[in-house]
C-alpha positions as CSV (number, residue, x, y, z in Angstrom):
1,M,16.9,-2.2,3.9
2,L,13.3,-1.5,2.9
3,H,13.0,1.1,0.3
4,K,9.5,2.2,0.9
5,I,7.6,2.0,4.2
6,D,4.6,4.1,3.2
7,Q,1.0,3.9,4.3
8,E,0.0,1.5,1.6
9,T,2.8,-0.9,2.6
10,R,1.7,-0.8,6.2
11,R,-1.9,-1.3,5.3
12,V,-1.1,-4.3,3.0
13,L,1.1,-6.0,5.6
14,A,-1.4,-5.5,8.4
15,A,-4.2,-7.0,6.2
16,I,-2.0,-10.0,5.1
17,F,-0.8,-11.0,8.5
18,F,-3.5,-9.8,10.8
19,G,-6.6,-9.4,8.6
20,Q,-6.8,-5.7,9.5
21,K,-8.0,-3.5,6.6
22,Q,-7.7,-0.1,8.4
23,D,-4.4,1.7,9.0
24,S,-4.2,1.8,12.8
25,L,-0.7,1.8,14.0
26,L,-1.3,1.7,17.8
27,G,-3.9,0.5,20.2
28,P,-5.8,-2.7,19.1
29,G,-4.3,-2.7,15.7
30,V,-0.9,-3.4,14.3
31,L,2.3,-1.6,15.5
32,F,5.1,-1.0,13.0
33,A,8.6,-0.6,14.3
34,E,11.8,0.3,12.4
35,G,15.2,-0.7,13.8
36,K,14.1,-0.2,17.4
37,D,15.2,-2.4,20.4
38,L,11.7,-3.4,21.4
39,T,10.9,-4.9,24.7
40,E,7.4,-5.7,26.0
41,G,7.6,-3.5,29.0
42,K,9.0,-0.4,27.2
43,A,7.3,-0.5,23.8
44,L,4.1,-2.4,24.4
45,P,2.8,-1.6,27.9
46,H,-0.9,-2.2,27.4
47,W,-1.1,-3.6,23.9
48,Q,-2.2,-7.0,22.7
49,G,-2.2,-6.7,18.9
50,G,0.4,-7.7,16.3
51,L,3.8,-6.3,15.6
52,I,5.7,-6.0,12.4
53,A,9.3,-4.9,12.8
54,F,11.9,-4.1,10.2
55,G,15.6,-4.8,10.8
56,K,16.4,-6.0,14.3
57,K,14.4,-9.0,15.7
58,P,12.3,-7.9,18.7
59,Q,13.0,-9.6,22.0
60,L,9.5,-10.3,23.4
61,P,9.4,-13.4,25.6
62,G,6.2,-15.4,25.2
63,W,5.4,-13.8,21.8
64,Q,5.6,-15.8,18.6
65,C,7.9,-14.4,15.9
66,E,8.1,-15.3,12.2
67,S,10.9,-13.8,10.2
68,Y,10.5,-13.0,6.5
69,G,12.8,-11.9,3.7
70,Y,11.3,-9.6,1.2
71,V,12.0,-8.6,-2.5
72,C,10.9,-5.2,-3.7
73,N,9.5,-3.9,-6.9
74,A,11.3,-1.3,-8.9
75,D,9.5,1.5,-7.0
76,G,10.7,0.1,-3.6
77,S,7.4,-1.4,-2.5
78,I,7.4,-5.0,-1.3
79,R,6.6,-7.6,-4.0
80,W,7.4,-11.0,-2.4
81,L,7.7,-12.2,1.2
82,Y,9.1,-15.6,2.1
83,P,10.2,-17.2,5.4
84,L,13.9,-17.0,6.1
85,S,13.8,-20.8,6.6
86,L,12.7,-21.3,2.9
87,R,15.0,-23.7,1.0
88,K,13.6,-23.3,-2.5
89,P,12.2,-20.2,-4.2
90,V,8.5,-21.4,-4.2
91,F,7.5,-17.8,-4.8
92,L,8.5,-18.3,-8.4
93,R,5.2,-20.3,-8.8
94,L,3.6,-16.8,-8.6
95,Y,5.8,-15.3,-11.3
96,N,5.5,-15.4,-15.1
97,S,8.9,-16.4,-16.4
98,A,8.0,-16.0,-20.1
99,G,10.5,-14.0,-22.1
100,W,14.2,-13.8,-21.8
101,R,14.1,-11.4,-18.8
102,G,11.7,-13.5,-16.9
103,K,13.8,-16.6,-17.5
104,L,16.9,-14.9,-16.4
105,F,15.3,-13.5,-13.3
106,S,14.0,-16.9,-12.3
107,A,17.3,-18.6,-13.0
108,A,19.1,-16.1,-10.8
109,F,16.8,-16.8,-7.8
110,R,17.1,-20.6,-8.4
111,L,20.8,-20.4,-8.5
112,A,20.9,-18.2,-5.3
113,F,18.8,-20.6,-3.3
114,L,20.8,-23.6,-4.7
115,T,24.1,-22.1,-3.6
116,G,22.8,-20.7,-0.3
117,T,23.4,-17.0,-1.4
118,Q,19.7,-16.0,-1.4
119,A,20.5,-13.2,1.2
120,L,22.1,-11.3,-1.7
121,M,18.8,-11.3,-3.6
122,R,16.6,-9.9,-0.9
123,H,16.1,-6.3,0.0
124,G,15.6,-6.8,3.7
125,I,14.0,-8.7,6.6
126,L,10.9,-8.1,8.6
127,H,9.6,-9.9,11.7
128,V,5.9,-10.6,12.3
129,V,5.2,-11.0,16.0
130,A,1.9,-11.9,17.7
131,K,0.8,-13.0,21.2
132,R,-0.9,-16.1,19.7
133,S,-0.5,-16.7,16.0
134,N,-0.5,-14.4,12.9
135,R,-2.9,-15.1,10.0
136,M,-0.3,-16.6,7.7
137,K,1.0,-19.0,10.3
138,T,-2.5,-20.2,11.0
139,L,-3.1,-20.7,7.3
140,V,0.1,-22.6,6.9
141,D,-0.5,-24.8,9.9
142,E,-4.1,-25.6,8.9
143,E,-3.0,-26.5,5.3
144,K,-0.1,-28.6,6.6
145,A,2.2,-26.7,4.2
146,T,5.9,-27.3,4.4
147,A,6.8,-24.1,2.6
148,H,5.0,-20.9,1.6
149,A,5.6,-17.5,0.1
150,I,3.5,-14.4,-0.5
151,F,2.9,-12.1,-3.5
152,T,1.6,-8.8,-2.1
153,G,-0.6,-8.1,-5.1
154,T,-1.0,-5.4,-7.7
155,V,-1.7,-1.9,-6.5
156,G,-5.3,-0.8,-7.0
157,A,-8.9,-0.9,-5.6
158,N,-9.1,-4.7,-6.2
159,R,-5.7,-5.6,-4.6
160,K,-5.3,-9.2,-3.5
161,A,-2.3,-10.9,-2.1
162,V,-1.6,-14.5,-3.2
163,V,0.0,-17.1,-1.1
164,V,1.6,-20.2,-2.6
165,L,1.5,-23.3,-0.2
166,Q,3.7,-26.3,-0.9
167,K,2.5,-29.6,0.7
168,G,4.7,-32.4,2.0
169,D,3.9,-34.5,-1.1
170,G,5.2,-31.8,-3.4
171,T,1.8,-30.5,-4.6
172,Y,0.8,-26.9,-4.4
173,R,-2.2,-24.9,-3.4
174,F,-2.9,-21.2,-3.7
175,C,-4.7,-18.7,-1.4
176,K,-6.0,-15.3,-2.4
177,V,-6.1,-12.8,0.4
178,P,-8.4,-9.8,-0.4
179,L,-6.9,-6.6,0.8
180,T,-9.8,-4.2,0.1
181,A,-13.6,-4.4,0.4
182,S,-14.0,-4.6,-3.4
183,A,-11.5,-7.4,-3.5
184,E,-13.5,-9.3,-0.9
185,K,-16.5,-9.3,-3.3
186,L,-14.4,-10.4,-6.2
187,V,-12.9,-13.4,-4.5
188,K,-16.4,-14.5,-3.3
189,N,-17.7,-14.1,-6.8
190,E,-14.7,-16.1,-8.2
191,A,-15.4,-18.9,-5.8
192,A,-19.0,-19.0,-6.7
193,R,-18.4,-19.0,-10.5
194,L,-15.7,-21.7,-10.3
195,G,-18.1,-23.8,-8.2
196,E,-20.7,-23.7,-11.0
197,L,-18.3,-25.1,-13.6
198,P,-18.6,-28.8,-14.5
199,A,-14.8,-29.2,-14.2
200,D,-14.9,-33.0,-14.6
201,E,-16.6,-32.7,-17.9
202,F,-14.0,-30.6,-19.6
203,S,-11.4,-32.2,-21.9
204,C,-9.5,-29.1,-23.1
205,L,-10.0,-26.9,-20.1
206,D,-8.7,-27.4,-16.6
207,V,-10.0,-25.1,-13.9
208,P,-9.0,-25.0,-10.2
209,R,-11.3,-26.2,-7.4
210,A,-12.2,-23.3,-5.1
211,T,-13.0,-23.1,-1.4
212,M,-13.8,-20.1,0.7
213,K,-12.5,-20.2,4.3
214,D,-12.5,-17.4,6.8
215,G,-12.7,-14.8,4.0
216,L,-9.8,-16.4,2.0
217,L,-10.1,-18.1,-1.3
218,L,-8.2,-21.4,-1.5
219,L,-7.5,-22.8,-5.0
220,S,-6.0,-26.1,-6.3
221,D,-3.0,-26.0,-8.6
222,V,-3.8,-26.7,-12.2
223,R,-0.3,-26.1,-13.6
224,P,0.8,-29.0,-15.7
225,A,4.0,-30.9,-15.0
226,K,5.6,-29.5,-18.1
227,P,3.9,-26.1,-18.6
228,G,4.0,-24.1,-21.7
229,N,2.4,-21.0,-23.1
230,S,2.0,-19.1,-26.3
231,D,1.5,-15.5,-27.2
232,R,-0.6,-16.6,-30.2
233,L,-4.2,-17.7,-30.3
234,G,-4.2,-21.3,-31.3
235,R,-6.6,-24.2,-31.8
236,L,-6.4,-25.4,-28.2
237,H,-7.3,-21.9,-26.9
238,L,-10.4,-21.8,-29.1
239,E,-11.4,-25.3,-28.1
240,A,-11.1,-24.4,-24.4
241,L,-13.2,-21.2,-24.9
242,T,-15.8,-23.3,-26.8
243,E,-16.0,-25.7,-23.9
244,L,-16.5,-22.8,-21.4
245,A,-19.2,-21.3,-23.6
246,C,-21.1,-24.5,-24.1
247,A,-21.1,-25.2,-20.3
248,T,-22.3,-21.8,-19.3
249,S,-24.2,-20.2,-22.1
250,R,-27.9,-19.5,-21.9
251,H,-30.4,-17.0,-23.2
252,Q,-31.6,-14.3,-20.8
253,R,-33.7,-11.2,-20.9
254,L,-31.7,-8.0,-20.8
255,G,-33.9,-6.6,-18.1
256,T,-32.8,-9.4,-15.7
257,L,-29.1,-8.7,-16.1
258,P,-27.1,-6.5,-13.7
259,A,-25.2,-5.3,-16.7
260,W,-28.4,-3.8,-18.2
261,E,-29.1,-1.9,-15.0
262,N,-25.5,-0.5,-15.0
263,L,-25.8,0.4,-18.6
264,N,-29.0,2.4,-18.0
265,R,-27.4,4.2,-15.1
266,N,-24.4,5.1,-17.2
267,L,-26.5,6.4,-20.0
268,E,-28.5,8.5,-17.6
269,D,-25.3,9.9,-16.2
270,L,-24.0,10.5,-19.7
271,D,-27.1,12.3,-20.8
272,G,-26.6,14.9,-18.0
273,L,-22.8,15.5,-18.6
274,E,-21.4,18.4,-20.6
275,P,-18.6,17.7,-23.1
276,A,-15.1,18.2,-21.7
277,N,-11.6,18.7,-23.2
278,D,-12.8,20.8,-26.1
279,L,-14.8,17.9,-27.6
280,D,-17.2,18.8,-30.4
281,T,-20.5,19.5,-28.6
282,K,-22.6,18.5,-31.7
283,Q,-20.7,15.3,-32.3
284,V,-21.0,14.3,-28.6
285,G,-24.7,15.0,-28.7
286,R,-25.2,12.9,-31.7
287,L,-23.3,10.0,-30.0
288,K,-25.5,10.3,-26.9
289,N,-28.7,10.2,-29.0
290,A,-27.5,7.2,-30.9
291,L,-26.8,5.3,-27.7
292,L,-30.2,6.2,-26.3
293,R,-31.9,5.0,-29.5
294,L,-30.0,1.7,-29.3
295,R,-31.2,1.2,-25.7
296,Q,-34.8,1.9,-26.8
297,Q,-34.5,-0.5,-29.7
298,F,-33.2,-3.4,-27.5
299,G,-35.6,-2.9,-24.6
300,D,-35.9,-4.9,-21.4
301,S,-37.5,-7.9,-23.0
302,T,-34.9,-8.6,-25.6
303,E,-33.2,-12.0,-25.1
304,L,-29.5,-12.4,-25.7
305,P,-27.1,-15.3,-25.3
306,T,-24.9,-14.9,-22.2
307,G,-22.1,-16.9,-20.7
308,L,-19.1,-16.9,-18.4
309,A,-16.1,-15.0,-19.7
310,H,-12.5,-15.7,-18.9
311,A,-12.0,-11.9,-18.7
312,D,-8.2,-12.1,-18.6
313,F,-7.3,-14.3,-21.5
314,T,-3.5,-13.6,-21.7
315,P,-0.5,-15.9,-22.2
316,W,0.7,-15.4,-18.6
317,N,-2.6,-16.4,-17.2
318,L,-2.9,-19.6,-19.2
319,Y,-0.8,-22.8,-19.4
320,L,-0.7,-25.1,-22.3
321,S,0.1,-28.8,-22.0
322,D,0.1,-31.9,-24.3
């Protein structure tokens, strides 16, 4: 049984399967049903959108139905979705198994799928029904994937779902599905930045190849055959960062950078704000003045070295290999 069918869950599922960002439950949007005996004549008299049903499988002749098992987060929201026909837990490709808890969690799912007891590990089943084809089925068919699974993303303004796609030859590909307007901008920017990197020239750094398709970001798999990671900054990390800096660094005038424009706007906003939370008014004023003096000293024409930053340089976002 699903623990949490809230508005965010509905919105996320509608966006993943039908590309719909708004929460519209009837009409041209996506209808959600919970444990109802749906028939086309009774429940969907003049409706041609998509249907997501929890529990009992809808009986709608002529409609395509894909059934998914789901695994929830601790708060009851859906974390992973996978087709009931899945034979191996490919969603673990989207999970960081570092640490003893992660390793134990991964081992439990692998054992469940190996022994055919995966039903004990899921929290429930949902059915995605469409007149023609839902968004995920179209993606899987176009990519000729033999297996797939979905991570619904981290809650927030930049939420993105991630789909792992396993090909017939055993290779993997990933797809980022933006679930908000700001996430759409981020995935487009990610594709553009990755496209600028001279991936073939790197010796210590391996970056995925990116392709935008129908608003989705498709990424190649760069995970090594025997992946490893470390929670300590080592020589290989530094060499990889050096390669990235050498490939992307250049001197630019501050006045040409979007960051400088944002900084000026923030300083103007700061200058008009009154101290809050009992902060010392004089000390805050001195800090404001110091920041304004720094801005004046740098000026628009100052040149600084800039480059592409990794921005999330953490052990679970990096793989090490020999």
